[in-house]
Structure formats: C-alpha cells, structure tokens
C-alpha positions as CSV (number, residue, x, y, z in Angstrom):
1,M,-12.6,1.6,-1.5
2,F,-11.9,2.4,-5.5
3,W,-15.0,3.6,-6.3
4,N,-14.8,5.7,-3.4
5,L,-11.8,7.7,-5.2
6,V,-13.8,7.8,-8.0
7,A,-16.7,9.4,-6.8
8,N,-14.6,11.5,-4.6
9,E,-13.3,13.3,-8.2
10,I,-16.5,15.0,-9.0
11,I,-17.7,15.4,-5.4
12,S,-14.6,17.3,-4.9
13,E,-16.1,19.8,-7.7
14,E,-16.3,22.9,-6.9
15,W,-19.9,23.9,-7.8
16,Q,-22.0,26.9,-7.3
17,P,-23.5,28.3,-3.6
18,N,-26.4,27.0,-4.0
19,V,-25.9,23.6,-5.5
20,H,-25.4,20.8,-3.3
21,L,-24.4,17.0,-4.7
22,Q,-24.4,13.8,-1.9
23,A,-23.6,10.7,-2.6
24,F,-24.4,7.2,-1.2
25,A,-22.6,4.2,-2.6
26,D,-23.6,4.7,-6.4
27,D,-26.8,6.8,-6.1
28,F,-26.1,10.6,-6.6
29,I,-28.8,13.4,-5.5
30,F,-28.4,16.7,-6.4
31,V,-29.8,19.5,-4.4
32,I,-30.3,22.6,-5.4
33,R,-32.3,26.1,-5.3
34,E,-33.0,29.2,-6.4
35,P,-35.4,31.9,-6.1
36,T,-37.3,31.5,-9.7
37,G,-38.3,28.8,-12.1
38,A,-36.1,30.2,-14.6
39,K,-32.8,30.4,-12.3
40,L,-33.5,26.9,-11.1
41,K,-33.7,25.5,-14.5
42,A,-30.8,26.9,-15.8
43,T,-28.7,26.0,-12.6
44,A,-29.8,22.6,-12.4
45,Q,-29.2,21.8,-16.6
46,A,-25.8,23.6,-16.0
47,A,-24.8,20.8,-13.0
48,L,-26.3,17.8,-14.9
49,T,-23.7,18.8,-17.5
50,K,-20.9,19.2,-16.0
51,F,-21.7,15.8,-14.2
52,Q,-22.8,14.1,-17.4
53,H,-18.9,15.0,-18.5
54,W,-17.5,13.3,-15.2
55,T,-19.9,10.0,-16.6
56,H,-18.5,9.9,-19.9
57,K,-14.8,10.4,-18.5
58,Q,-15.3,7.5,-16.2
59,Q,-17.1,5.6,-18.8
60,L,-20.2,5.5,-16.5
61,K,-23.8,5.0,-17.9
62,V,-26.9,6.9,-15.6
63,S,-30.4,5.0,-16.2
64,T,-32.7,7.9,-17.1
65,E,-35.6,5.3,-15.9
66,K,-34.5,5.1,-12.5
67,S,-33.4,8.9,-12.2
68,T,-36.3,11.4,-10.8
69,T,-36.6,14.9,-9.8
70,I,-38.8,16.6,-7.2
71,L,-40.1,19.5,-7.1
72,I,-40.1,21.7,-3.4
73,S,-41.8,25.2,-4.3
74,R,-45.3,26.8,-4.7
75,L,-45.1,27.0,-8.6
76,V,-47.7,24.6,-10.0
77,S,-45.7,23.7,-12.7
78,G,-42.1,24.1,-12.6
79,P,-39.5,23.3,-15.2
80,R,-38.2,20.4,-16.4
81,V,-34.2,18.7,-17.0
82,K,-32.5,17.0,-19.4
83,W,-29.8,13.9,-19.6
84,D,-29.1,13.1,-22.9
85,N,-31.9,15.5,-24.1
86,Q,-34.5,12.8,-22.6
87,I,-36.6,14.6,-19.8
88,I,-36.0,13.7,-16.7
89,K,-39.6,12.4,-15.1
90,R,-40.6,14.1,-12.1
91,S,-42.2,12.7,-8.9
92,T,-44.4,14.0,-5.8
93,S,-41.6,12.0,-3.9
94,L,-38.7,9.8,-3.6
95,K,-37.4,7.7,-1.7
96,Y,-33.2,8.2,-0.5
97,L,-31.5,6.5,1.9
98,G,-34.9,4.6,3.5
99,V,-36.1,8.0,3.7
100,K,-39.6,9.3,1.6
101,I,-39.5,12.9,0.6
102,D,-42.4,14.4,0.0
103,N,-42.8,17.4,-2.4
104,K,-44.8,19.5,0.2
105,L,-41.7,18.3,3.2
106,N,-44.8,17.1,5.5
107,W,-42.9,13.3,5.5
108,A,-46.7,12.4,5.2
109,D,-45.7,9.7,2.5
110,H,-42.2,8.5,5.0
111,L,-44.5,7.8,7.9
112,I,-47.5,6.1,5.8
113,N,-44.8,3.9,4.1
114,M,-43.2,3.3,7.6
115,K,-47.0,2.4,9.0
116,T,-47.4,-0.2,6.0
117,K,-44.2,-1.6,6.7
118,L,-44.6,-1.7,10.6
119,T,-48.1,-3.5,9.9
120,H,-46.8,-6.1,8.2
121,L,-44.1,-6.3,10.9
122,H,-47.1,-6.6,13.6
123,Q,-48.3,-9.1,11.9
124,K,-45.2,-11.7,11.3
125,I,-44.8,-11.2,15.2
126,T,-48.9,-12.0,16.1
127,R,-48.4,-15.0,13.9
128,I,-45.5,-16.3,15.6
129,A,-47.1,-15.3,19.5
130,G,-50.2,-17.0,17.9
131,T,-53.8,-16.6,19.7
132,N,-52.5,-17.6,23.3
133,W,-49.9,-15.2,23.4
134,G,-47.2,-18.0,23.5
135,L,-43.9,-15.9,22.7
136,N,-43.1,-15.0,26.2
137,K,-44.1,-10.8,26.9
138,D,-40.1,-9.8,27.5
139,L,-39.3,-10.6,24.4
140,R,-42.1,-9.0,22.6
141,R,-41.2,-5.9,24.3
142,R,-37.5,-6.5,23.1
143,L,-38.3,-7.2,19.1
144,Y,-40.6,-3.7,19.8
145,K,-37.0,-1.6,21.3
146,T,-34.7,-3.2,18.8
147,V,-36.3,-4.0,15.8
148,A,-39.8,-2.0,15.3
149,E,-39.0,1.2,17.2
150,R,-35.1,1.5,15.4
151,M,-36.9,1.0,11.8
152,I,-39.6,4.0,12.4
153,L,-37.0,6.3,13.9
154,H,-35.1,5.9,10.9
155,G,-33.8,9.4,9.5
156,A,-36.0,10.9,12.1
157,A,-33.3,14.2,12.0
158,A,-35.3,14.7,8.8
159,W,-38.6,14.3,9.7
160,A,-39.4,14.1,13.3
161,Y,-38.3,18.0,13.8
162,P,-40.9,19.3,14.9
163,L,-43.3,16.7,14.9
164,S,-47.2,18.3,13.8
165,V,-50.0,17.3,15.7
166,R,-51.1,14.9,13.1
167,Q,-47.8,13.2,12.9
168,S,-47.9,12.1,16.3
169,R,-51.4,11.1,16.0
170,L,-50.2,8.4,13.4
171,L,-47.2,7.5,15.5
172,N,-48.8,6.4,18.2
173,T,-51.5,5.0,15.8
174,I,-48.1,2.8,14.6
175,Q,-47.1,2.4,18.1
176,R,-50.4,0.7,19.5
177,K,-50.2,-2.3,17.4
178,F,-47.2,-3.4,19.6
179,L,-48.4,-2.3,22.5
180,L,-51.1,-4.5,22.3
181,N,-49.2,-6.9,21.2
182,I,-46.6,-6.9,24.1
183,T,-49.4,-6.6,26.6
184,G,-52.4,-8.9,25.5
185,A,-54.7,-6.4,26.3
186,Y,-58.0,-5.4,24.5
187,S,-58.2,-3.7,21.3
188,T,-59.5,-0.6,23.2
189,T,-57.3,-0.1,26.0
190,P,-56.1,3.4,26.2
191,T,-52.6,3.8,24.3
192,A,-51.8,6.4,27.3
193,A,-52.3,3.9,29.7
194,L,-50.3,0.7,27.8
195,Q,-47.1,3.1,27.3
196,V,-47.2,4.0,31.1
197,I,-47.6,0.2,32.3
198,E,-45.2,-1.2,30.2
199,G,-42.2,1.7,30.2
200,I,-42.3,2.6,26.7
201,L,-42.0,6.3,25.7
202,P,-44.6,7.4,23.9
203,L,-43.4,7.3,20.0
204,H,-43.6,10.8,19.5
205,I,-41.8,11.9,22.1
206,K,-39.0,9.5,21.5
207,A,-38.7,10.6,17.5
208,E,-38.4,14.4,18.8
209,Q,-35.3,13.2,21.1
210,E,-34.1,11.1,18.8
211,A,-34.4,13.9,16.3
212,V,-32.6,16.4,19.0
213,Y,-29.3,14.1,19.6
214,V,-28.5,13.6,16.2
215,R,-29.4,17.8,15.3
216,T,-27.0,18.5,18.5
217,A,-24.2,15.4,18.6
218,R,-23.7,15.5,14.9
219,L,-25.3,18.0,12.6
220,R,-23.9,20.6,15.0
221,K,-27.3,22.7,14.9
222,T,-28.7,24.1,17.9
223,S,-31.8,23.0,18.9
224,K,-35.0,23.3,21.4
225,Y,-36.4,20.7,23.1
226,N,-39.1,21.0,25.6
227,N,-38.3,24.9,26.1
228,I,-34.5,23.6,26.4
229,N,-31.9,25.2,24.1
230,F,-29.0,22.7,23.1
231,N,-26.3,24.5,22.0
232,P,-23.9,21.7,19.8
233,N,-21.1,24.0,21.1
234,N,-21.3,22.6,24.6
235,Y,-20.3,19.2,24.0
236,E,-18.0,17.3,22.3
237,E,-17.6,16.9,18.5
238,G,-17.6,13.7,17.4
239,T,-14.8,14.3,14.8
240,T,-13.2,11.8,12.8
241,S,-9.4,11.4,13.9
242,T,-6.2,12.7,12.5
243,K,-4.5,9.1,11.0
244,F,-1.5,8.5,12.1
245,H,1.0,4.7,12.2
246,R,0.3,2.4,15.3
247,A,3.4,2.5,15.8
248,I,3.9,7.0,16.2
249,F,3.5,6.7,20.1
250,Q,5.7,4.9,22.1
251,L,4.5,3.5,25.9
252,E,6.6,2.6,28.4
253,D,6.7,0.4,31.6
254,R,9.3,1.8,33.6
255,I,8.8,5.0,36.6
256,S,10.6,7.7,36.9
257,L,10.7,9.2,40.9
258,K,11.3,12.7,39.9
259,K,8.5,15.0,41.2
260,Q,6.5,17.5,39.3
261,F,3.3,19.2,40.4
262,L,1.1,20.5,37.5
263,P,-1.4,22.9,37.6
264,M,-5.1,21.5,39.1
265,A,-8.2,22.0,36.8
266,Q,-11.6,21.6,38.0
267,L,-14.3,20.2,35.8
268,T,-18.2,20.4,36.2
269,P,-20.3,17.8,37.4
270,F,-21.3,16.7,33.9
271,N,-17.7,15.5,32.5
272,T,-16.6,12.6,32.8
273,V,-13.7,10.3,34.4
274,F,-12.4,9.4,30.8
275,Q,-12.3,13.0,30.0
276,A,-10.5,14.3,33.3
277,E,-8.0,11.8,32.8
278,L,-7.3,12.9,29.2
279,L,-7.2,16.4,30.0
280,A,-4.4,15.6,32.7
281,I,-1.9,13.5,30.3
282,Q,-2.9,16.6,28.0
283,E,-2.2,19.2,30.1
284,A,1.3,17.2,31.0
285,C,2.1,16.6,27.5
286,L,1.7,20.6,27.2
287,W,4.2,21.2,29.8
288,A,6.4,19.3,28.7
289,S,6.6,20.4,25.0
290,K,8.1,23.5,26.3
291,T,11.0,21.8,27.5
292,N,14.0,20.7,26.1
293,Q,14.5,17.4,28.4
294,Q,13.4,14.1,27.8
295,I,10.0,13.9,29.8
296,K,7.8,10.4,30.7
297,V,4.5,11.1,31.4
298,W,2.7,8.3,33.6
299,S,-1.2,7.2,34.0
300,D,-2.8,4.5,35.4
301,S,-5.5,4.8,32.9
302,E,-5.6,2.6,30.4
303,S,-8.5,3.5,28.6
304,S,-7.0,7.6,28.2
305,L,-3.7,5.7,26.6
306,H,-5.3,3.8,24.3
307,S,-7.5,6.4,23.2
308,I,-4.6,8.7,22.8
309,A,-2.4,5.5,20.5
310,S,-5.4,4.9,18.0
311,I,-5.8,5.8,14.9
312,D,-9.6,6.0,15.2
313,T,-10.2,8.1,18.3
314,K,-13.0,9.9,18.3
315,S,-12.2,12.1,21.6
316,P,-11.2,15.1,20.6
317,I,-8.8,15.8,23.8
318,A,-6.8,12.7,22.8
319,Q,-6.7,13.6,19.2
320,Q,-5.5,17.1,20.3
321,T,-3.2,15.2,22.4
322,Q,-1.7,13.5,19.2
323,E,-0.7,16.8,17.6
324,I,0.9,17.5,20.8
325,L,3.2,14.2,21.1
326,L,3.6,14.5,16.9
327,K,5.5,18.3,17.7
328,S,7.1,17.0,20.6
329,T,9.5,14.0,20.3
330,N,10.7,14.5,23.2
331,I,7.9,13.2,25.4
332,K,6.7,9.3,26.1
333,L,3.5,8.3,27.4
334,G,3.6,5.3,29.8
335,W,0.9,3.5,31.8
336,I,1.6,2.4,36.3
337,K,0.0,0.6,38.1
338,A,-2.7,2.0,40.5
339,H,-2.7,1.7,44.3
340,V,0.7,0.0,44.8
341,G,2.2,2.8,46.6
342,Y,4.4,4.7,44.1
343,S,5.1,7.9,45.5
344,G,4.4,9.8,42.1
345,K,1.3,8.6,41.6
346,E,0.4,8.6,45.3
347,A,1.4,12.3,44.9
348,A,-1.3,12.9,41.6
349,D,-4.1,11.4,43.5
350,V,-3.7,13.8,46.3
351,L,-3.3,16.4,44.1
352,A,-7.0,15.4,41.9
353,K,-8.7,15.3,44.8
354,K,-7.5,18.4,46.1
355,A,-8.4,19.7,42.9
356,T,-12.3,18.8,43.4
357,Q,-11.8,22.0,45.4
358,E,-9.1,24.7,44.8
359,G,-8.5,23.1,41.3
360,I,-8.4,26.4,38.4
361,P,-12.5,25.8,37.1
362,T,-11.7,24.6,33.7
363,F,-14.7,24.5,31.1
364,I,-14.6,21.7,28.3
365,P,-17.3,20.4,26.4
366,A,-19.5,17.5,27.6
367,P,-19.5,14.2,26.4
368,R,-22.1,13.5,23.9
369,N,-23.8,10.9,25.9
370,H,-24.8,14.1,28.3
371,I,-27.5,15.0,25.8
372,K,-28.9,11.8,25.8
373,C,-29.2,12.2,29.6
374,L,-30.5,15.5,29.6
375,L,-33.4,14.4,26.6
376,Q,-34.1,11.5,28.4
377,K,-34.9,13.5,31.6
378,E,-36.9,15.9,29.4
379,S,-39.2,13.2,28.0
380,I,-40.0,11.9,31.3
381,I,-40.7,14.8,32.4
382,R,-43.0,15.8,29.2
383,W,-44.4,12.4,29.3
384,Q,-45.1,13.1,32.9
385,K,-47.2,16.2,31.9
386,E,-49.2,14.4,29.1
387,W,-49.9,11.4,31.7
388,D,-51.2,13.8,34.2
389,N,-53.2,16.0,31.2
390,G,-54.6,13.4,29.7
391,E,-58.4,12.4,29.9
392,T,-57.7,8.5,28.6
393,G,-56.2,5.6,30.8
394,R,-57.4,7.6,34.5
395,S,-58.2,4.4,36.2
396,V,-54.3,2.6,35.6
397,H,-53.5,6.6,36.4
398,N,-55.1,5.9,40.1
399,V,-52.2,3.2,40.7
400,L,-49.4,4.5,38.1
401,P,-49.3,8.4,38.5
402,K,-45.7,8.4,37.9
403,V,-44.7,7.3,34.7
404,K,-41.3,5.7,34.1
405,T,-39.3,3.5,31.3
406,T,-39.3,-0.1,33.2
407,P,-42.5,-2.1,32.9
408,T,-44.5,-3.0,35.6
409,P,-44.4,-6.6,36.0
410,W,-48.4,-7.3,35.5
411,Q,-50.1,-10.2,33.4
412,R,-52.5,-10.1,31.0
413,P,-55.3,-10.4,33.7
414,E,-54.0,-7.7,35.8
415,I,-53.7,-5.4,33.0
416,M,-57.7,-6.1,32.3
417,F,-58.6,-5.8,35.8
418,L,-57.2,-1.9,36.4
419,T,-57.9,-0.9,32.8
420,V,-61.2,-2.1,33.1
421,H,-61.2,-3.4,29.5
422,G,-62.1,-6.8,30.0
423,Q,-65.1,-9.2,30.0
424,F,-67.6,-7.3,32.9
425,P,-70.6,-6.3,32.2
426,T,-70.0,-2.4,32.7
427,Y,-67.4,-2.8,29.7
428,L,-69.8,-5.2,27.7
429,K,-72.5,-3.0,27.7
430,R,-70.1,0.2,26.7
431,F,-69.9,-1.8,23.5
432,N,-73.1,-3.6,23.4
433,I,-72.1,-6.6,24.1
434,R,-74.4,-7.1,26.8
435,I,-77.8,-5.7,27.8
436,S,-77.0,-5.0,31.3
437,D,-74.2,-3.9,33.3
438,S,-75.2,-5.7,36.2
439,C,-73.4,-8.5,37.7
440,G,-74.9,-11.9,38.3
441,C,-75.6,-11.0,42.4
442,G,-77.6,-7.8,41.7
443,K,-74.8,-4.9,41.8
444,L,-72.9,-2.8,39.3
445,G,-70.7,-5.4,37.6
446,N,-67.3,-3.6,37.1
447,P,-63.6,-5.1,38.4
448,L,-63.4,-3.0,42.0
449,H,-66.7,-5.2,42.7
450,Y,-65.9,-8.2,41.9
451,A,-62.1,-8.1,43.8
452,T,-63.8,-6.4,47.1
453,S,-67.4,-7.0,47.4
454,C,-69.1,-9.9,44.9
455,L,-71.1,-12.7,46.7
456,F,-69.9,-15.1,43.9
457,T,-66.5,-13.9,43.9
458,T,-65.3,-12.8,47.3
C-alpha cells in the first residue's frame, strides 16, 4: 500500500497529451506518440528526465539493463533515448503483464510464445494421462477449459480484436493438441469434428468473444462482433464504489403499516430481478428524500439491501442509492420477511405484477453478464455457420449437424468409428500403411461395412 502511495505521485503528474504512463507493481511503461522521429525523441527524453527527477527524489534506482524500448513505426531507424547518459537498448518486442508486444503489432511473437508454453503444458498432461489414457476424460477436458484456455486468452482484448486468418489458424493449431488429448482420437482427425464432439468453441471464436466482452464491459469501447455492434452505454459500468463507513446506513427490523403507493416502472426483459429490486429501493429513497419526515423503506430483498450497505458494491444503482442516503438522513432501510401476510408487502407484490403491464417503460443499462449471454449466442451462430460450410469432418456432420457447448458422450472407439479415422482398411490405405482398402471378406473395408454387412463382424 505504501508503494502505491509513492507510485501514485508520479502517475498523477501532469503529462503531455501524447504521453501516457502506466504502472503495475514496480514496473513502469511509457507510451508516447509523435508524428516525426525528432519530436518523438524530444518528447520521450523530456518524459524520462521528469521521471528521473522523481526517482532521485524517492531514492529509487532504475536498472538500465532491464529497461528497453520498442519502436512501432515505419521508420527504419528511429530515435534513441538515454537514461543517465546511457542509451536504452531497443528490442523488436517486449513483454509486459504476460503479453508480448511486437513492433509490428501483429502479435505473432505473443502467440508463438503462448504456443511454446502450451506445448510444454500439453506434454505434461500427456505424461500424466499415459499411453492408455488413464486420466479421466472429463478431467482432461476440465484441465483444458480451466488452465490451457485461460492461459491462451490472457490479454485477448489487446491481441484478439480483430483476429487475422493467420492468427485464427495458429489458435486452432494450439487447441488441436488438447482436443486430441481429450478424445484420444487419431492425430489425423479433423479439428472441426473434435470441437463439435467435445462441445468446445473453436479457440479463434472464443478469443474474439473474450476480447469484445473486455472492450465493451471494462474498456467501455464500442465493438463489433458477428455484424452486431455492442455499445457500452447499453450495459452497466463496473465502477468502483464510493468508500463509506460500514455503519453509515442503518437497517431496521420493525414494520410500518402506513400505505404509500409509488410509481410503477416497466423494465426490459434483459434486466434482472436484482436490478428491479434495487431500482424500487432507489425510487422509494428518492421520493422519501423530498419529504421532511422520518421515512422507513422496507424490502424483502436481502441481496439488494446488502449491496446498498456494502462499501465494495459495484452496482451503479446501489451506488446512486448510497448517494441519496448520504444526503438524506431522514431515511432508514429495513428488511421484511416475504410471504408472511404483511399488508404493505402484499400491496407491493400486487403493484409489481401490475407494473409488468401498466408500468412506465424505464430504461436502465443491462447487467454486464447480459453481454456474455449475447456474445455466447452470437458465437454459437458463428460456429454453426463455420461447421455447416466446412470441408472437413463431414462424416461427423451427418450425425451431429448442430453444434452445442456440451460434450457428446462418445468414447474413443466411437469417435474413431464416426470420424472414419481408425484401424480400417480404407483409412490405412489412404495413408499408405496398407496396399488394399478391402476387408477380408472382399468388400470395401470402411466403418459402415463392418457395422452393417461384414461377414466377420455382423
């Protein structure tokens, strides 16, 4: 915490509009933009000089050996900057917070680095599973979803929007190793078929989905996904809460039978019950703040009351209610038990049902998890389109024409049978392992033959 106070001093300094300073722990990074090399050098050197004065003041030492610069420009030879009269070395890429940034911003270095890491992870999982697939299939799938997938999607908002064709292919190459490990299928089995069988989104789709969510929900930038614009203004902003003392709001457990009917609001289908309950409390507090009487607002929603009383609440509606309560000391909040016959509570339930038909249409931003639902829906549509238009895995497409995010309960022999990638004469001849593609009975030795008409197996 003390270091944050020290670092905040330099971060809060007035910098030129084209100079941005970012810090994480004891790592600092400057992002500087200028139209010419000469201006870039002057601005960068001025920023470093100012930063150096702060380090001297705080008696901090900066390691020149660990410092590096990266030039993102068409200039072949860009300007050099110095620290303590020593030229800071330049690199074609640098790693910051687990993401490798290259000077062409095509993120090739980052994806290649992640491919190497995940290859090592895959090898470790393979050693654990063994040659007889001793590790439970569900566990292998869970390891991929919770470890490998989260590793590759780290920082996706920076590198995965939008993805190039080359990046998409590289991501599928990375994912393919894990799909083969999960299913135990032959190494020649089409990736698209394995994705559908296991109900695992193609990694390039998952990466763009993740990037759009972060850009919309956290960075508050309009993003386009599957020809749909996601406007951040339509969704709740995850703002940090105002810091209040824990005892600033008083919750009571007594009930008043005085009737007071407040305006009814009709929300949209994507709004949650939690949002509706918070909005009702907020409107009641807003009405009560305009009176000079001592008012008690009762609610049967413990989650809403706790959210309002919390110093760490992220709900914008709860934060706005906190502001109202801070300015209006005549309002107290209380919890009332539901469905026990209190007349005021019963009246509120009647009004709530009536509001769905007669309430004033009211817009409040959708919860952020609604973005996830929409993105997941669009990802399934996109995946389905790719599956229908694909050229590989057609034998599986005949059996599983619709994609889904739950695994099909097929074991290894069933996967080999339906993908036509197994120890069948037709498959072995295709890869020049066998001279003939005929069965011992003289007919074409494909999976369907062995299942329906072979003299030796039926």
